[in-house]
N, C-alpha and C positions, 0 to 999 in steps of 0.2 A: 617263337611260338606262332606268331601270325603267319610267317612264311611257311611253317609246317602245315598250318591249317589250310592256307591257300593252295599249297601243293596237294594236299589230300583232297581238296575240293575240285581240283582241275578237271578230272574226268566227268564230274557231275555238275559243272559250273552252270550250265543252262538250266538244268532241273532245279538246282539250288536257287538260282536267281528267280526263276518262276515262282517257287515256293515263297521266297522272300517277298517278292512284289505282291503276291496274293495276300499275304499277311499284312503287308504295309498298307495296301489299298483297303483292306477291311477296317483298319484303324484310321486311315486318312483318305476317305473316298474322293475328296476334291482333288487329290494329287493325281488321280488317274488321267485327267484331261491334260496334264503336263507332259505325258509320255506319248510322243508322236511316232516313235519307231516301233517296228514289230517286236514282239516279245523276245525272239531269239537275238535280234540285234541289241536290244536293250540289255539282255542278260549278259552278252559278251562285253558290252560297254561298262556295265557295273563291275564285273570281275576285273577287267583291264584297268579301270580307274583305281580301284582299291589296290590291286597288285602293284601298279606303277607308283602310286603314292607311298606304299609301304616300302618298296625297294628304294625309293629316293630318300625316305627317312632313315632307313638302315645305313645307307651310304654316307649319311651326314650332310647331304646336300640341303641347302636352304631352299625350301619349297614355298615359303610364304608368299612370294610374289605370284607364283603360278596358281596357288590355291586361292589367293585374293581375286585374281582374274576369273578363275573357275566360279567363285561365288558371285561375281558381278554378272557373269553369263546366266547363272541360275536365277538371280534376282530379275533379270530382264525376261526370263521365261515364266516367272510367276511363282517360283519356289518361295516358301515362307520359312522364316527362322524357326517357328514352333514345330516344323516338321522334322527338324534334325534330331531331337532326343528320341522321337518315335522311330525314325530311321535307324538310329544307332541301336536302340534296344531290340528292335525287330530283327536287325541283322545278327545281333548276338544270339537271340533266341533261335534263329534259323541255323546259325553255326553250330550251336549245341545240339540241335536236332540232327544235323547231318554228320556230326562228329561224335557219336555216342561213346567211343572208346577213349576219347581225349580227357585230359584233366580239366574239367569245366571251370573250376575257380581260376586256374591259370589262364584259360582262354578268356574269361571275363575280364581279368585284370589287364592282360595284354591288349585285348581288343579295345576296351574302354579307354585305356591310355592312348593308344594309337588313334582311335576315333576322335578323342578330344583334341589331340595335337593336330589332326587333319581338319576337323570341323571349325576350330577357332578362327583360323585365317579365312576360311570359306565364308563364315558368317560375317566376319569383318568386311569382306568384299561385298557381301550382299547389302550390309548396312550402308556402305559407301555408295553403292550404286543406287539404292533407294533414296538416299539423301540427294544425290545428283539428279535423279529423275524428278524429285519433288521441286528442286531448285529450277529445273527446266520448265516444269509446269507453271511455277510461279512467274518465271520470266515470260513465258508465252502468254500467260493470262494477263500480266502487266502490260506486255506489248499490245495485246488485243484491246485492253481497256484504253491504253493511250491512243491506239489507232481509232477507236470509237470516238474518243474525245476530240481527236484531230479532225475526223470526218464531220462531227457535229459542228466544230468550230468553222470549218470550211463552208458548210451549209449555211451557217448563220451569217458568215461574211458575204456569201452569194446573195442571200436574202436581203441583207443590208444594202448591197450594191444595187439590187433591183429597185429598192425603195428610193434610193437616191437618184435614180435616173428617171 
């Protein structure tokens, strides 16, 4: 079902993606700043990412590692977990709009199942990356605090040395 939908969308993929992003940005305006590519390139990237992922899933290939890395990259860019349900529902709404002659309940079932399979490891990657970023912040903060303590200690030692001489 998903392959058939993507095939039917191929000729209008840029128009479809523009419509999808317009709807998505209406619901998540803060997401607009995350998109640095021009709209046509972003449209092609969206279609390609969804199509490649769905083909990989159909072939039975284990994509979890790739999707986790994809999630980590998105976390570094500032994508938030709470954007995913909105992304998924907006994509589905746009699919239904662009495929009026398809069986919409079947599209919804197929898309939501595929989207869940795809987004679960992506979100896991985002969480892992966010935890790593927090650990790095704590480490650097701790190192900075320790450095400040060490500098203070050295100043105190120098002051003591001056008093002794």
